Backbone atoms as SQL, in Angstrom:
CREATE TABLE atoms (id INTEGER PRIMARY KEY, chain TEXT, resi INTEGER, resn TEXT, atom TEXT, x REAL, y REAL, z REAL);
INSERT INTO atoms VALUES
  (1, 'A', 1, 'MET', 'N', 38.828, -34.126, -134.701),
  (2, 'A', 1, 'MET', 'CA', 40.234, -33.989, -134.999),
  (3, 'A', 1, 'MET', 'C', 40.403, -33.258, -136.332),
  (4, 'A', 2, 'ALA', 'N', 41.383, -32.399, -136.395),
  (5, 'A', 2, 'ALA', 'CA', 41.629, -31.632, -137.619),
  (6, 'A', 2, 'ALA', 'C', 42.159, -32.539, -138.720),
  (7, 'A', 3, 'ARG', 'N', 41.985, -32.077, -139.943),
  (8, 'A', 3, 'ARG', 'CA', 42.479, -32.824, -141.092),
  (9, 'A', 3, 'ARG', 'C', 43.376, -31.909, -141.913),
  (10, 'A', 4, 'LEU', 'N', 44.320, -32.517, -142.612),
  (11, 'A', 4, 'LEU', 'CA', 45.263, -31.768, -143.430),
  (12, 'A', 4, 'LEU', 'C', 45.093, -32.161, -144.894),
  (13, 'A', 5, 'LYS', 'N', 44.984, -31.156, -145.750),
  (14, 'A', 5, 'LYS', 'CA', 44.919, -31.379, -147.189),
  (15, 'A', 5, 'LYS', 'C', 46.330, -31.168, -147.737),
  (16, 'A', 6, 'VAL', 'N', 46.917, -32.225, -148.295),
  (17, 'A', 6, 'VAL', 'CA', 48.298, -32.183, -148.765),
  (18, 'A', 6, 'VAL', 'C', 48.289, -32.297, -150.288),
  (19, 'A', 7, 'THR', 'N', 48.918, -31.341, -150.965),
  (20, 'A', 7, 'THR', 'CA', 48.996, -31.308, -152.418),
  (21, 'A', 7, 'THR', 'C', 50.455, -31.368, -152.833),
  (22, 'A', 8, 'GLN', 'N', 50.801, -32.298, -153.717),
  (23, 'A', 8, 'GLN', 'CA', 52.165, -32.367, -154.225),
  (24, 'A', 8, 'GLN', 'C', 52.339, -31.325, -155.319),
  (25, 'A', 9, 'LEU', 'N', 53.330, -30.449, -155.155),
  (26, 'A', 9, 'LEU', 'CA', 53.561, -29.368, -156.105),
  (27, 'A', 9, 'LEU', 'C', 54.782, -29.592, -156.980),
  (28, 'A', 10, 'ARG', 'N', 55.755, -30.340, -156.486),
  (29, 'A', 10, 'ARG', 'CA', 56.997, -30.522, -157.217),
  (30, 'A', 10, 'ARG', 'C', 57.302, -31.994, -157.408),
  (31, 'A', 11, 'SER', 'N', 58.162, -32.276, -158.378),
  (32, 'A', 11, 'SER', 'CA', 58.533, -33.641, -158.731),
  (33, 'A', 11, 'SER', 'C', 59.501, -34.235, -157.712),
  (34, 'A', 12, 'THR', 'N', 59.554, -35.556, -157.665),
  (35, 'A', 12, 'THR', 'CA', 60.492, -36.250, -156.784),
  (36, 'A', 12, 'THR', 'C', 61.803, -36.561, -157.489),
  (37, 'A', 13, 'ILE', 'N', 61.938, -36.153, -158.741),
  (38, 'A', 13, 'ILE', 'CA', 63.199, -36.378, -159.453),
  (39, 'A', 13, 'ILE', 'C', 64.298, -35.606, -158.733),
  (40, 'A', 14, 'GLY', 'N', 65.355, -36.290, -158.370),
  (41, 'A', 14, 'GLY', 'CA', 66.460, -35.669, -157.657),
  (42, 'A', 14, 'GLY', 'C', 66.276, -35.616, -156.157),
  (43, 'A', 15, 'ALA', 'N', 65.127, -36.064, -155.667),
  (44, 'A', 15, 'ALA', 'CA', 64.879, -36.054, -154.215),
  (45, 'A', 15, 'ALA', 'C', 65.550, -37.265, -153.574),
  (46, 'A', 16, 'LYS', 'N', 65.805, -37.163, -152.293),
  (47, 'A', 16, 'LYS', 'CA', 66.395, -38.279, -151.560),
  (48, 'A', 16, 'LYS', 'C', 65.392, -39.418, -151.437),
  (49, 'A', 17, 'HIS', 'N', 65.930, -40.598, -151.181),
  (50, 'A', 17, 'HIS', 'CA', 65.088, -41.798, -151.095),
  (51, 'A', 17, 'HIS', 'C', 64.036, -41.676, -149.995),
  (52, 'A', 18, 'ASN', 'N', 64.428, -41.160, -148.821),
  (53, 'A', 18, 'ASN', 'CA', 63.452, -41.062, -147.728),
  (54, 'A', 18, 'ASN', 'C', 62.346, -40.059, -148.052),
  (55, 'A', 19, 'GLN', 'N', 62.647, -39.040, -148.854),
  (56, 'A', 19, 'GLN', 'CA', 61.621, -38.077, -149.247),
  (57, 'A', 19, 'GLN', 'C', 60.635, -38.723, -150.216),
  (58, 'A', 20, 'ARG', 'N', 61.141, -39.504, -151.162),
  (59, 'A', 20, 'ARG', 'CA', 60.252, -40.211, -152.089),
  (60, 'A', 20, 'ARG', 'C', 59.360, -41.188, -151.338),
  (61, 'A', 21, 'GLU', 'N', 59.933, -41.880, -150.358),
  (62, 'A', 21, 'GLU', 'CA', 59.153, -42.834, -149.574),
  (63, 'A', 21, 'GLU', 'C', 58.107, -42.130, -148.712),
  (64, 'A', 22, 'SER', 'N', 58.428, -40.959, -148.205),
  (65, 'A', 22, 'SER', 'CA', 57.454, -40.199, -147.411),
  (66, 'A', 22, 'SER', 'C', 56.268, -39.787, -148.268),
  (67, 'A', 23, 'LEU', 'N', 56.543, -39.312, -149.478),
  (68, 'A', 23, 'LEU', 'CA', 55.447, -38.944, -150.386),
  (69, 'A', 23, 'LEU', 'C', 54.599, -40.159, -150.709),
  (70, 'A', 24, 'ARG', 'N', 55.232, -41.288, -150.963),
  (71, 'A', 24, 'ARG', 'CA', 54.506, -42.510, -151.298),
  (72, 'A', 24, 'ARG', 'C', 53.636, -42.949, -150.113),
  (73, 'A', 25, 'SER', 'N', 54.182, -42.831, -148.910),
  (74, 'A', 25, 'SER', 'CA', 53.420, -43.210, -147.708),
  (75, 'A', 25, 'SER', 'C', 52.231, -42.289, -147.475),
  (76, 'A', 26, 'LEU', 'N', 52.378, -41.033, -147.873),
  (77, 'A', 26, 'LEU', 'CA', 51.261, -40.096, -147.764),
  (78, 'A', 26, 'LEU', 'C', 50.192, -40.381, -148.816),
  (79, 'A', 27, 'GLY', 'N', 50.549, -41.130, -149.855),
  (80, 'A', 27, 'GLY', 'CA', 49.585, -41.449, -150.910),
  (81, 'A', 27, 'GLY', 'C', 49.711, -40.558, -152.127),
  (82, 'A', 28, 'LEU', 'N', 50.814, -39.833, -152.228),
  (83, 'A', 28, 'LEU', 'CA', 51.028, -38.933, -153.353),
  (84, 'A', 28, 'LEU', 'C', 51.918, -39.611, -154.388),
  (85, 'A', 29, 'LYS', 'N', 51.471, -39.609, -155.637),
  (86, 'A', 29, 'LYS', 'CA', 52.210, -40.309, -156.689),
  (87, 'A', 29, 'LYS', 'C', 52.711, -39.378, -157.784),
  (88, 'A', 30, 'ARG', 'N', 52.015, -38.268, -157.999),
  (89, 'A', 30, 'ARG', 'CA', 52.410, -37.367, -159.090),
  (90, 'A', 30, 'ARG', 'C', 52.071, -35.931, -158.720),
  (91, 'A', 31, 'ILE', 'N', 52.581, -35.005, -159.514),
  (92, 'A', 31, 'ILE', 'CA', 52.335, -33.592, -159.274),
  (93, 'A', 31, 'ILE', 'C', 50.830, -33.322, -159.353),
  (94, 'A', 32, 'ASN', 'N', 50.351, -32.477, -158.476),
  (95, 'A', 32, 'ASN', 'CA', 48.946, -32.080, -158.337),
  (96, 'A', 32, 'ASN', 'C', 48.059, -33.152, -157.716),
  (97, 'A', 33, 'ASP', 'N', 48.622, -34.241, -157.211),
  (98, 'A', 33, 'ASP', 'CA', 47.839, -35.194, -156.428),
  (99, 'A', 33, 'ASP', 'C', 47.474, -34.545, -155.098),
  (100, 'A', 34, 'VAL', 'N', 46.274, -34.842, -154.614),
  (101, 'A', 34, 'VAL', 'CA', 45.788, -34.281, -153.351),
  (102, 'A', 34, 'VAL', 'C', 45.301, -35.417, -152.470),
  (103, 'A', 35, 'VAL', 'N', 45.691, -35.383, -151.203),
  (104, 'A', 35, 'VAL', 'CA', 45.180, -36.335, -150.219),
  (105, 'A', 35, 'VAL', 'C', 44.765, -35.560, -148.978),
  (106, 'A', 36, 'VAL', 'N', 43.808, -36.102, -148.253),
  (107, 'A', 36, 'VAL', 'CA', 43.370, -35.521, -146.978),
  (108, 'A', 36, 'VAL', 'C', 43.694, -36.543, -145.895),
  (109, 'A', 37, 'LYS', 'N', 44.491, -36.113, -144.928),
  (110, 'A', 37, 'LYS', 'CA', 44.951, -37.004, -143.860),
  (111, 'A', 37, 'LYS', 'C', 44.587, -36.414, -142.506),
  (112, 'A', 38, 'GLU', 'N', 44.484, -37.284, -141.509),
  (113, 'A', 38, 'GLU', 'CA', 44.276, -36.848, -140.129),
  (114, 'A', 38, 'GLU', 'C', 45.522, -36.112, -139.649),
  (115, 'A', 39, 'ASP', 'N', 45.344, -35.116, -138.800),
  (116, 'A', 39, 'ASP', 'CA', 46.460, -34.346, -138.257),
  (117, 'A', 39, 'ASP', 'C', 47.034, -35.099, -137.062),
  (118, 'A', 40, 'ARG', 'N', 48.010, -35.971, -137.346),
  (119, 'A', 40, 'ARG', 'CA', 48.664, -36.771, -136.312),
  (120, 'A', 40, 'ARG', 'C', 50.169, -36.512, -136.379),
  (121, 'A', 41, 'PRO', 'N', 50.888, -36.783, -135.301),
  (122, 'A', 41, 'PRO', 'CA', 52.334, -36.510, -135.292),
  (123, 'A', 41, 'PRO', 'C', 53.111, -37.242, -136.382),
  (124, 'A', 42, 'GLU', 'N', 52.753, -38.482, -136.671),
  (125, 'A', 42, 'GLU', 'CA', 53.488, -39.229, -137.695),
  (126, 'A', 42, 'GLU', 'C', 53.246, -38.660, -139.099),
  (127, 'A', 43, 'ILE', 'N', 52.042, -38.173, -139.348),
  (128, 'A', 43, 'ILE', 'CA', 51.739, -37.526, -140.629),
  (129, 'A', 43, 'ILE', 'C', 52.489, -36.197, -140.716),
  (130, 'A', 44, 'ARG', 'N', 52.506, -35.435, -139.620),
  (131, 'A', 44, 'ARG', 'CA', 53.249, -34.174, -139.593),
  (132, 'A', 44, 'ARG', 'C', 54.737, -34.405, -139.869),
  (133, 'A', 45, 'GLY', 'N', 55.286, -35.499, -139.345),
  (134, 'A', 45, 'GLY', 'CA', 56.695, -35.816, -139.577),
  (135, 'A', 45, 'GLY', 'C', 56.983, -36.100, -141.037),
  (136, 'A', 46, 'MET', 'N', 56.096, -36.848, -141.690),
  (137, 'A', 46, 'MET', 'CA', 56.277, -37.126, -143.118),
  (138, 'A', 46, 'MET', 'C', 56.174, -35.844, -143.930),
  (139, 'A', 47, 'ILE', 'N', 55.236, -34.981, -143.559),
  (140, 'A', 47, 'ILE', 'CA', 55.077, -33.708, -144.269),
  (141, 'A', 47, 'ILE', 'C', 56.312, -32.834, -144.056),
  (142, 'A', 48, 'PHE', 'N', 56.855, -32.833, -142.844),
  (143, 'A', 48, 'PHE', 'CA', 58.042, -32.028, -142.564),
  (144, 'A', 48, 'PHE', 'C', 59.220, -32.459, -143.429),
  (145, 'A', 49, 'ALA', 'N', 59.332, -33.772, -143.704),
  (146, 'A', 49, 'ALA', 'CA', 60.441, -34.274, -144.513),
  (147, 'A', 49, 'ALA', 'C', 60.350, -33.806, -145.961),
  (148, 'A', 50, 'VAL', 'N', 59.139, -33.494, -146.426),
  (149, 'A', 50, 'VAL', 'CA', 58.952, -33.124, -147.836),
  (150, 'A', 50, 'VAL', 'C', 58.263, -31.767, -147.980),
  (151, 'A', 51, 'ASN', 'N', 58.439, -30.889, -146.992),
  (152, 'A', 51, 'ASN', 'CA', 57.711, -29.628, -147.010),
  (153, 'A', 51, 'ASN', 'C', 58.071, -28.742, -148.204),
  (154, 'A', 52, 'HIS', 'N', 59.206, -28.976, -148.846),
  (155, 'A', 52, 'HIS', 'CA', 59.582, -28.197, -150.024),
  (156, 'A', 52, 'HIS', 'C', 58.940, -28.747, -151.301),
  (157, 'A', 53, 'LEU', 'N', 58.278, -29.893, -151.213),
  (158, 'A', 53, 'LEU', 'CA', 57.631, -30.514, -152.373),
  (159, 'A', 53, 'LEU', 'C', 56.117, -30.428, -152.328),
  (160, 'A', 54, 'VAL', 'N', 55.554, -30.054, -151.176),
  (161, 'A', 54, 'VAL', 'CA', 54.106, -30.095, -151.006),
  (162, 'A', 54, 'VAL', 'C', 53.574, -28.779, -150.460),
  (163, 'A', 55, 'LYS', 'N', 52.249, -28.641, -150.567),
  (164, 'A', 55, 'LYS', 'CA', 51.521, -27.529, -149.941),
  (165, 'A', 55, 'LYS', 'C', 50.526, -28.158, -148.980),
  (166, 'A', 56, 'VAL', 'N', 50.425, -27.588, -147.784),
  (167, 'A', 56, 'VAL', 'CA', 49.559, -28.144, -146.742),
  (168, 'A', 56, 'VAL', 'C', 48.526, -27.102, -146.330),
  (169, 'A', 57, 'GLU', 'N', 47.272, -27.538, -146.271),
  (170, 'A', 57, 'GLU', 'CA', 46.184, -26.673, -145.807),
  (171, 'A', 57, 'GLU', 'C', 45.405, -27.417, -144.744),
  (172, 'A', 58, 'GLU', 'N', 44.921, -26.690, -143.754),
  (173, 'A', 58, 'GLU', 'CA', 44.097, -27.307, -142.718),
  (174, 'A', 58, 'GLU', 'C', 42.642, -27.275, -143.172),
  (175, 'A', 59, 'VAL', 'N', 41.979, -28.427, -143.069),
  (176, 'A', 59, 'VAL', 'CA', 40.593, -28.571, -143.503),
  (177, 'A', 59, 'VAL', 'C', 39.762, -28.974, -142.304),
  (178, 'A', 60, 'ASP', 'N', 38.569, -28.435, -142.179),
  (179, 'A', 60, 'ASP', 'CA', 37.669, -28.811, -141.065),
  (180, 'A', 60, 'ASP', 'C', 36.672, -29.849, -141.504);
């Protein structure tokens, strides 16, 4: 299964509550935090909610 490398690029200051919660659920706490997650629909949904705050790369 593919994996996704998610990097937080922008702050959550001024972001909506659900966007902050999505970042927290992904495991991102501060700018430049990086997590590697499985490529699953629920993870894709969280990333879609915060796509303006993060950078996503596919990792093998």
